[in-house]
SEROPA-858789 format. One line per 4 residues: their letters; for each residue x, y, z of C-alpha. Coordinates in pm, whole numbers. Example, Ala and Ser with C-alpha at 12.3 -4.5 7.8 and 13.67 -1.06 7.14 Angstrom:
! SEROPA-858789
as> 1230:-450:780 | 1367:-106:714 $
! end
This chain:
! SEROPA-858789
mklk> -610:5452:-1051 | -660:5395:-679 | -750:5029:-737 | -438:4987:-947 $
htsw> -215:5130:-673 | -384:4912:-410 | -334:4597:-618 | 28:4687:-679 $
aagl> 93:4738:-306 | -88:4415:-213 | 112:4220:-472 | 438:4368:-345 $
llga> 359:4277:17 | 250:3927:-84 | 572:3883:-281 | 778:3999:18 $
wlvv> 597:3752:245 | 654:3468:-2 | 1024:3559:-14 | 1037:3535:367 $
vgwq> 855:3201:359 | 1094:3066:95 | 1392:3192:291 | 1268:3020:607 $
aeeh> 1207:2697:415 | 1561:2711:281 | 1699:2781:629 | 1503:2488:770 $
qrvv> 1641:2260:501 | 1989:2384:587 | 1933:2298:955 | 1801:1953:859 $
naar> 2102:1891:637 | 2336:2007:914 | 2167:1769:1160 | 2199:1483:909 $
ldlh> 2561:1573:849 | 2619:1560:1224 | 2478:1207:1235 | 2702:1114:942 $
srah> 3002:1263:1121 | 2926:1066:1437 | 2890:748:1234 | 3221:803:1055 $
eiqg> 3382:889:1387 | 3269:553:1526 | 3385:388:1205 | 3732:539:1243 $
tlsa> 3745:438:1610 | 3659:74:1533 | 3903:65:1242 | 4177:189:1474 $
vtra> 4078:-68:1739 | 4089:-357:1494 | 4430:-250:1372 | 4560:-217:1727 $
fqfr> 4420:-543:1864 | 4485:-776:1571 | 4782:-1010:1557 | 4882:-1175:1237 $
gaif> 4557:-1060:1071 | 4323:-1191:1341 | 4141:-1050:1645 | 3931:-1220:1909 $
qerl> 3557:-1171:1928 | 3565:-1118:2305 | 3787:-815:2271 | 3559:-664:2008 $
elvl> 3251:-725:2223 | 3411:-542:2514 | 3496:-247:2288 | 3149:-241:2135 $
kdlv> 2976:-259:2473 | 3186:26:2604 | 3113:224:2286 | 2737:169:2310 $
tnrt> 2737:260:2680 | 2927:584:2624 | 2722:678:2320 | 2397:605:2505 $
nsvv> 2481:876:2758 | 2596:1122:2491 | 2395:1358:2271 | 2363:1098:1993 $
klmy> 2225:774:2133 | 2378:458:1979 | 2115:183:1980 | 2295:-92:1791 $
vgll> 2644:-164:1656 | 2748:-473:1467 | 3046:-599:1266 | 2960:-789:947 $
ntng> 3134:-1047:738 | 3140:-1056:359 | 2802:-1233:353 | 2639:-955:556 $
ealv> 2614:-1168:870 | 2688:-1020:1211 | 3015:-1143:1361 | 2987:-927:1672 $
avgd> 2672:-732:1768 | 2578:-525:2072 | 2249:-345:2132 | 1888:-393:2026 $
tnll> 1905:-654:1749 | 1528:-620:1680 | 1591:-287:1510 | 1742:-459:1205 $
ahen> 1499:-751:1187 | 1294:-606:901 | 1548:-382:732 | 1729:-438:408 $
lagn> 2094:-343:461 | 2162:-300:93 | 2197:79:118 | 2450:286:306 $
eiws> 2184:483:496 | 1843:355:604 | 1597:587:784 | 1331:423:998 $
aghv> 1089:534:1267 | 1293:654:1561 | 1639:559:1433 | 1873:565:1135 $
tfvl> 2100:282:1025 | 2440:330:860 | 2620:48:678 | 2988:140:649 $
piee> 3309:-47:561 | 3521:-122:866 | 3842:-162:669 | 3936:-170:303 $
asvn> 4021:-522:182 | 4320:-566:-45 | 4509:-861:-194 | 4882:-868:-230 $
pegv> 5059:-1009:-535 | 5082:-1356:-383 | 4702:-1372:-338 | 4701:-1326:39 $
tntt> 4436:-1093:183 | 4520:-816:428 | 4176:-806:593 | 4106:-881:959 $
ivlp> 3974:-1220:1069 | 3751:-1235:1377 | 3823:-1546:1582 | 3541:-1664:1808 $
eppr> 3755:-1765:2113 | 4118:-1750:2231 | 4349:-2058:2204 | 4326:-2322:2470 $
ggrd> 4618:-2404:2695 | 4640:-2059:2853 | 4854:-1899:2583 | 4764:-1556:2464 $
fgrr> 4715:-1531:2094 | 4909:-1211:2087 | 5222:-1375:2238 | 5484:-1530:2013 $
dprl> 5509:-1911:2026 | 5851:-2032:2159 | 5867:-2277:1875 | 5876:-1987:1634 $
eggt> 6211:-1882:1776 | 6366:-2221:1712 | 6307:-2210:1343 | 6105:-2531:1331 $
nrpa> 5870:-2538:1042 | 5621:-2812:1080 | 5350:-2795:818 | 4995:-2789:949 $
spnp> 4791:-3092:875 | 4504:-3037:635 | 4310:-3302:818 | 4014:-3149:1006 $
atnp> 4080:-3382:1294 | 4425:-3234:1349 | 4372:-2887:1197 | 4047:-2725:1310 $
faag> 4086:-2423:1076 | 3999:-2647:785 | 3650:-2672:934 | 3631:-2305:1012 $
eppg> 3734:-2329:1383 | 3958:-2070:1545 | 4334:-2126:1562 | 4519:-2231:1873 $
tnga> 4302:-2539:1939 | 4595:-2777:1932 | 4871:-2518:1960 | 4993:-2599:1609 $
mepp> 5134:-2271:1488 | 5407:-2269:1229 | 5662:-1991:1225 | 5729:-1808:904 $
ppgn> 6041:-1908:714 | 6350:-1698:768 | 6399:-1414:532 | 6359:-1040:501 $
derr> 6052:-850:634 | 5899:-803:289 | 5896:-1176:225 | 5768:-1241:576 $
nrrp> 5480:-993:533 | 5373:-1150:207 | 5334:-1496:356 | 5004:-1598:517 $
ppwm> 4975:-1645:893 | 5088:-1982:1022 | 4735:-2089:1119 | 4631:-2065:753 $
rgls> 4916:-2277:617 | 4834:-2617:500 | 4468:-2537:428 | 4321:-2588:91 $
eadi> 4210:-2289:-114 | 3845:-2384:-75 | 3878:-2405:304 | 4054:-2072:316 $
kafm> 3781:-1907:105 | 3504:-2059:318 | 3671:-1956:641 | 3743:-1606:510 $
akre> 3385:-1560:390 | 3257:-1659:731 | 3501:-1483:966 | 3639:-1197:759 $
lhgl> 3563:-852:904 | 3408:-660:619 | 3148:-403:730 | 3001:-205:1015 $
vlam> 2634:-148:1101 | 2534:142:1326 | 2180:218:1445 | 2150:564:1597 $
sten> 1846:718:1765 | 1692:1010:1577 | 1513:1148:1883 | 1740:1453:1915 $
yeal> 1744:1495:1536 | 1363:1494:1518 | 1337:1726:1820 | 1580:1968:1657 $
ctrd> 1389:1960:1328 | 1057:2005:1509 | 1183:2304:1707 | 1329:2458:1396 $
iwlr> 1014:2411:1187 | 809:2572:1466 | 1056:2859:1479 | 1032:2905:1101 $
cvia> 651:2889:1116 | 647:3154:1388 | 877:3375:1182 | 659:3324:873 $
ffag> 346:3393:1081 | 480:3719:1218 | 606:3810:873 | 253:3756:745 $
isal> 114:3967:1030 | 366:4238:945 | 272:4225:578 | -98:4240:669 $
gagl> -33:4531:905 | 165:4711:637 | -122:4652:393 | -376:4786:639 $
awrn> -151:5084:711 | -120:5148:338 | -496:5130:300 | -549:5360:600 $
igrt> -299:5606:458 | -489:5602:131 | -819:5648:310 | -673:5925:525 $
aelq> -551:6106:216 | -892:6064:58 | -1064:6188:374 | -833:6487:384 $
irlv> -928:6571:27 | -1295:6534:114 | -1244:6745:424 | -1086:7022:220 $
rase> -1371:7006:-29 | -1626:7002:253 | -1455:7300:413 | -1474:7486:85 $
lnsh> -1839:7390:47 | -1907:7490:407 | -1751:7829:345 | -1965:7867:36 $
lkel> -2277:7765:230 | -2192:8014:504 | -2169:8284:246 | -2503:8178:99 $
nlaa> -2650:8164:448 | -2537:8516:524 | -2668:8633:189 | -3005:8464:248 $
agla> -3028:8604:601 | -2951:8951:469 | -3211:8909:195 | -3471:8794:449 $
hetr> -3391:9085:674 | -3420:9334:387 | -3745:9173:275 | -3914:9234:609 $
npln> -3892:9613:567 | -4111:9626:250 | -4351:9380:412 | -4387:9605:713 $
iirg> -4462:9897:476 | -4722:9687:291 | -4879:9581:621 | -4891:9940:740 $
qaqi> -5054:10068:419 | -5313:9790:430 | -5402:9884:786 | -5437:10250:685 $
lsrl> -5671:10160:398 | -5889:9946:623 | -5929:10239:871 | -6036:10503:617 $
peaa> -6398:10619:684 | -6488:10617:318 | -6346:10265:260 | -6597:10011:138 $
pavr> -6648:9685:333 | -6486:9487:49 | -6176:9704:67 | -6155:9660:440 $
eksr> -6184:9280:407 | -5911:9269:146 | -5690:9491:359 | -5733:9252:654 $
iivd> -5629:8958:427 | -5321:9153:318 | -5226:9215:683 | -5273:8847:777 $
etdk> -5067:8717:486 | -4798:8976:549 | -4778:8863:913 | -4733:8503:799 $
vtaq> -4451:8591:564 | -4288:8809:829 | -4307:8526:1083 | -4143:8287:837 $
ltef> -3870:8534:761 | -3811:8585:1133 | -3783:8209:1190 | -3547:8176:895 $
inys> -3326:8454:1030 | -3320:8285:1371 | -3231:7950:1213 | -2954:8091:996 $
rpre> -2799:8296:1277 | -2470:8154:1415 | -2509:8007:1762 | -2247:8143:1999 $
vrrt> -2320:8001:2345 | -2239:8222:2642 | -2316:8019:2951 | -2449:8178:3267 $
rmal> -2637:8054:3570 | -3008:8039:3490 | -3299:7919:3708 | -3539:7707:3503 $
apac> -3868:7748:3692 | -3875:8133:3681 | -3778:8129:3313 | -4065:7890:3237 $
qeii> -4314:8109:3427 | -4201:8411:3226 | -4250:8228:2895 | -4598:8121:3011 $
rtlg> -4690:8484:3078 | -4558:8582:2733 | -4789:8330:2565 | -5079:8403:2800 $
ldid> -5316:8520:2522 | -5271:8197:2323 | -5316:7991:2640 | -5631:8176:2742 $
ekkl> -5773:8151:2392 | -5768:7768:2414 | -5841:7762:2788 | -5534:7549:2852 $
rvev> -5385:7445:3186 | -5006:7488:3201 | -4818:7347:3501 | -4453:7380:3605 $
ggda> -4326:7114:3847 | -4030:6912:3958 | -3707:7023:4120 | -3604:7385:4159 $
lave> -3279:7374:3966 | -3047:7623:3803 | -2845:7522:3500 | -2551:7656:3301 $
adeq> -2684:7785:2967 | -2711:8083:2737 | -3012:8264:2884 | -3142:8413:2559 $
llrq> -3107:8090:2365 | -3266:7878:2639 | -3561:8117:2656 | -3605:8076:2280 $
vlfn> -3603:7695:2324 | -3871:7715:2595 | -4077:7958:2386 | -4069:7736:2074 $
llln> -4147:7415:2268 | -4436:7574:2460 | -4575:7733:2144 | -4553:7397:1964 $
aiqa> -4744:7230:2250 | -5011:7505:2249 | -5065:7451:1875 | -5083:7073:1919 $
vnvq> -5333:7035:2207 | -5706:7074:2185 | -5921:7319:2374 | -5898:7280:2754 $
gtiq> -5591:7065:2719 | -5303:7027:2962 | -4935:7116:2922 | -4675:7021:3183 $
ihir> -4319:7149:3215 | -4127:6909:3439 | -3772:6962:3572 | -3578:6687:3752 $
rdgp> -3225:6603:3854 | -3038:6335:3659 | -2735:6221:3857 | -2519:6439:4082 $
agav> -2461:6715:3824 | -2718:6658:3551 | -3073:6774:3485 | -3360:6683:3251 $
levr> -3622:6923:3112 | -3949:6783:2970 | -4242:6955:2797 | -4547:6726:2798 $
ddgp> -4884:6769:2632 | -5202:6562:2592 | -5254:6634:2224 | -5268:6382:1940 $
gvpp> -4896:6311:1968 | -4638:6252:1696 | -4636:5932:1486 | -4322:5715:1540 $
enrh> -4210:5759:1179 | -4213:6141:1220 | -4035:6171:1555 | -3698:6225:1388 $
eifk> -3831:6420:1090 | -3995:6697:1291 | -3652:6842:1380 | -3567:6897:1012 $
pyft> -3620:7242:858 | -3960:7312:698 | -4114:6986:822 | -4441:7057:1005 $
thqk> -4765:6882:1089 | -4954:7206:1171 | -5140:7398:908 | -5013:7734:1034 $
gtgl> -4662:7617:1128 | -4346:7740:959 | -4143:7417:1004 | -3846:7597:1155 $
glav> -3939:7617:1524 | -3819:7269:1627 | -3522:7293:1388 | -3410:7605:1577 $
vqqi> -3463:7419:1907 | -3242:7131:1797 | -2978:7373:1669 | -2959:7549:2007 $
vlah> -2962:7220:2201 | -2673:7080:1998 | -2477:7403:2036 | -2497:7354:2417 $
gwei> -2393:6989:2393 | -2732:6862:2504 | -2968:6609:2342 | -3336:6633:2254 $
acla> -3581:6356:2172 | -3950:6326:2092 | -4128:6050:2290 | -4482:5926:2337 $
neph> -4681:6053:2636 | -4915:5788:2775 | -5204:5757:2728 | -5180:6016:2450 $
gaif> -4973:6319:2361 | -4604:6390:2315 | -4300:6453:2533 | -4005:6667:2424 $
rith> -3717:6573:2654 | -3388:6765:2679 | -3110:6574:2859 | -2749:6633:2972 $
lkva> -2816:6978:3112 | -2548:7073:3364 | -2665:7187:3705 | -2505:7515:3809 $
a> -2319:7527:4139 $
! end
C-alpha cells in the first residue's frame, strides 16, 4: 500500500513537471513567433515606405535610379543604427535582376530567391512585391519604370516640356538611332517627348507616356522586362532575433530546472513525511513495548528480591546443620556445598537487582582518590589473598557525579581486575585531567587482557570470561556511565593486560 501511494505521488509530481516543461516550450515558441512577426512587420514597413516613395517620385510611370539609390542608402543607414539591422536592400525587375541595390551584395550570392522568406546564417531575406502590376483595357501597364539616368540637356524629367503646351504632336521615331528607348535606353536622350493628345483626363490617363510612343510592341516588352520595377529584396540581420531566442530559451530552461528542483523537493518532502509517520508509529509501538518491558523488569526485580529471602533461610539452615556436634563429616561437607551455591545464587540475584534498578543520577562533588582508597580497603581480603599491588596515581581531582553510583563503578571495575590478574599482579588506578574541565579515569591491570573481538561484548549482560563471574558487573558499570553522560571503553594495556577507560568526566569547581 505504501509503495502504491509513493508511486502515485511520484507520477503526479512528474506529470506536473512535464506540464511546466510543455508550458515553457509553448511560451518559447510564442516568443520566437513574436520575434519573427516583428521581423515581418519591419519588412512590410520598409515595403510600404518604398512603395510610397516610388509613387511620390515617379513621373509619367518612370523614376530615376539615382533617386532610388539615395532613398535606399538613407534607409540602410537608418536601419543599421536601429534595433533591426538592414544589411541589404534591392529592387528587382520582372526577371529577378537587381535594378537598384544597396548593402552587402555577397549575402545573396548563393541564395535562391524563389521563396518569400529565406533564413540563412546570421540574416533573413524577404522577397516582397514593391507594387502591384495591372494592365488597363488598352493594354498599357501601370507599373513603375526605373530609368538609369536623367535626360541630358539640363532638363528635369519631372518638369513639363514646353512643347507639350503648344499641342505639337510629333511621333517618335522607331529608329534606334533617333529613339534610344527602342534599344532600352532611358528617355530624354534627344529631348524627343511627345505630348498626349487633347482630351479628357480619363483618355489622357489611358494613353502611354510620350517616351513609349512609336516603339514596337517587342521593344516595349523587352524594355519593360528589363526596367520594370517588380519586387523588393530585404536582407535583415538576425543577431537581435537570435539573442532574444537564446535569452528566452535559457530563461525557460532555468524555470524548468527550478520546477524540477521543486518537484524533487516535494517528492523528498512527501517521502520524509511518510517516513516520519512510520517512525512515529514505530515510536508509539516502542513506547508501548518499553512500558511493557519496564513492567516486566519491575516484576523480575521483585521476584529476585523475594527469592533472596528463602535462599537466606536455606543458607542459614545449612550452616546450622554443619555446626551440630552430632553431624557426620559427610553432612557437614554437603552443608558447606549448600552454603556456597546459595551464596552464588544470592550474588547473581543481587547483581540482577542492581542492573534492573532505575538509574537516577544525583550529582555531587566527589574526590576520586579518597573514593578509590576506600574501595581498595573494602576489597582488602581479596587483594591480600592474591598478594596484589594496587596503586592510585595521577592528579588529585574532584568530579561531579552520583557518589553511590560512582563507588559501585569503582567497586565493579576493581573486582573485575582482581579476578583477571594472576597472583602477585599489579593494578593501577590512574586519574588525569583532560582539557580545562574534563577528567579521565583508568583502571589498568597486567592480566591476560581481553581479546579484540570481545572488547565490546563484555559490556553486554551475562557475558563473562571468568568461571565465577555473573556477567552483570560490567553491564552495570556501562549502565551507570551512560546515565552520567560519560563513555567507557576497553583497551589493550602494553605489554599485556587491559585498560578500562572512562572519559568525559566533569571536573567539579
